[in-house]
C-alpha positions in Angstrom: 15.1 14.5 12.8 18.4 14.2 11.0 20.3 17.2 12.3 22.7 17.1 9.4 20.0 17.6 6.7 18.8 21.0 5.8 15.6 21.6 3.7 17.7 22.9 0.9 19.5 19.6 0.6 16.3 17.9 -0.5 15.2 17.9 -4.1 11.5 17.8 -5.1 10.5 16.4 -8.4 7.0 16.4 -9.9 7.0 13.3 -12.1 6.5 9.7 -11.2 9.4 7.4 -12.1 9.6 3.6 -12.2 9.7 2.3 -8.7 8.0 5.3 -7.0 4.6 3.8 -6.6 6.0 0.6 -5.1 8.4 2.5 -2.9 5.9 5.0 -1.5 3.4 2.1 -0.9 6.2 0.3 1.0 6.9 3.5 3.0 3.3 3.6 4.1 3.1 -0.1 4.9 6.4 -0.2 6.8 6.1 3.1 8.7 2.4 2.8 9.6 3.0 -0.7 10.9 6.0 0.4 12.9 4.5 3.7 14.2 0.8 2.8 14.5 0.6 -1.0 14.4 -1.5 -1.0 11.1 -1.7 -4.3 9.3 -1.1 -5.2 5.7 -4.6 -3.9 4.7 -3.1 -0.3 5.0 -0.5 -1.2 2.3 -3.2 -2.8 0.1 -5.3 0.4 0.4 -2.4 2.6 -0.6 -1.5 0.3 -3.6 -5.1 0.3 -4.8 -5.3 4.0 -4.6 -2.1 4.5 -6.5 -3.4 2.2 -9.3 -6.5 4.3 -9.5 -4.4 7.5 -9.6 -2.1 6.2 -12.3 -5.0 4.9 -14.5 -6.8 8.2 -14.3 -3.7 10.5 -14.4 -4.2 13.8 -16.1 -1.2 16.1 -16.1 -3.6 19.1 -16.3 -5.4 18.1 -13.2 -3.1 15.9 -11.1 0.3 16.4 -9.4 2.9 14.6 -7.4 5.7 15.9 -5.3 8.5 13.4 -4.6 11.1 14.6 -2.0 14.5 13.0 -2.5 17.7 13.1 -0.6 20.7 11.4 -2.1 18.4 9.7 -4.6 16.2 8.2 -1.9 12.5 9.1 -1.5 12.1 10.8 1.9 8.7 12.4 1.5 5.7 12.4 -0.8 2.3 14.0 -1.4 -0.1 13.7 -4.3 -3.0 15.8 -5.7 -5.7 13.7 -7.3 -8.6 15.2 -9.3 -12.1 14.2 -8.3 -15.6 15.1 -9.5 -17.2 18.6 -9.1 -13.9 20.5 -9.4 -12.5 18.9 -6.2 -9.1 17.6 -5.4 -8.0 14.9 -3.0 -4.8 15.1 -1.0 -3.3 11.7 -0.7 -0.2 9.8 0.6 1.4 12.6 2.5 4.3 10.9 4.2 7.8 11.7 5.5 10.6 9.4 6.6 11.0 10.0 10.4 14.5 11.4 10.2 13.2 14.1 7.8 10.5 15.4 10.1 10.9 18.7 11.8 13.0 20.4 9.2 10.1 22.1 7.3 9.8 19.4 4.6 6.2 18.6 5.4 5.2 22.2 5.4 7.0 22.7 2.0 5.2 19.7 0.4 1.8 20.9 1.7 2.5 24.5 0.5 3.3 23.1 -3.0 0.0 21.2 -2.8 -1.9 24.3 -1.9 -0.2 26.4 -4.6 -1.1 23.9 -7.3 -4.7 23.5 -5.9 -5.2 27.3 -6.5 -3.3 27.4 -9.8 -5.4 24.6 -11.2 -8.6 26.4 -10.1 -9.9 23.8 -7.8 -12.9 24.9 -5.6 -12.6 22.3 -2.9 -10.1 19.8 -1.5 -10.5 16.9 0.9 -8.5 14.1 2.5 -9.1 11.0 4.5 -6.8 10.2 7.4 -7.1 8.5 10.8 -7.1 9.8 14.3 -3.7 8.3 14.9 -2.0 10.7 12.5 -2.5 13.7 14.7 0.7 15.5 13.6 -0.5 15.5 9.9 -3.9 16.6 11.0 -2.3 19.5 12.8 -0.7 20.6 9.5 -4.0 20.2 7.6 -5.8 22.3 10.2 -3.1 25.0 10.0 -3.8 25.5 6.3 -7.6 25.6 6.7 -8.8 22.0 6.4 -11.7 21.3 8.8 -12.8 17.9 10.2 -16.2 17.1 8.6 -16.7 13.4 9.2 -15.5 10.8 11.6 -16.4 7.1 11.6 -15.3 4.1 13.6 -13.2 1.6 11.6 -11.1 -1.5 11.8 -9.8 -1.1 8.2 -6.2 -1.4 9.1 -6.4 -4.2 11.7 -7.1 -2.2 14.8 -9.8 0.0 16.1 -9.5 3.6 15.0 -11.5 6.5 13.6 -11.3 7.4 10.0 -11.5 11.2 9.5 -12.4 13.3 6.6 -11.1 16.9 6.3 -12.5 19.4 3.8 -11.2 22.7 2.5 -12.9 25.4 0.5 -10.3 27.0 -1.7 -10.5 30.8 -1.5 
């Protein structure tokens, strides 16, 4: 955590700008390799998902939250519409020095507020068993682990996990 940064110092915008998709993809690739030893397949997975999001973007159904400090992206989360009035939570990430100041909780609360405001009935996300801190946040707001499968998708043995939430 960066002890000099306060949550109020961080701006959050809700529009994608040129460079955002590439930068957030880079964040995932770099940090997940450094912290979890994931290979380049993780970055490819993120990039493909961003392309899908952008091609199907509907401002009435989809949202992004880009956390910035001194014009640098330091956190991100995205709400992506899916079939059957469901939303998918994707690409939740924080730069390490911005963890522990409440930024993750703020981004997730913005996600939850939008989920309810847009009338979604359910939400889900996919993660891995390595990302236990994020999973703890998801569980705190009501997501429940509903599926787990062995995988080598990111160049190492892990468990892919699906969490689901009924919006109430």
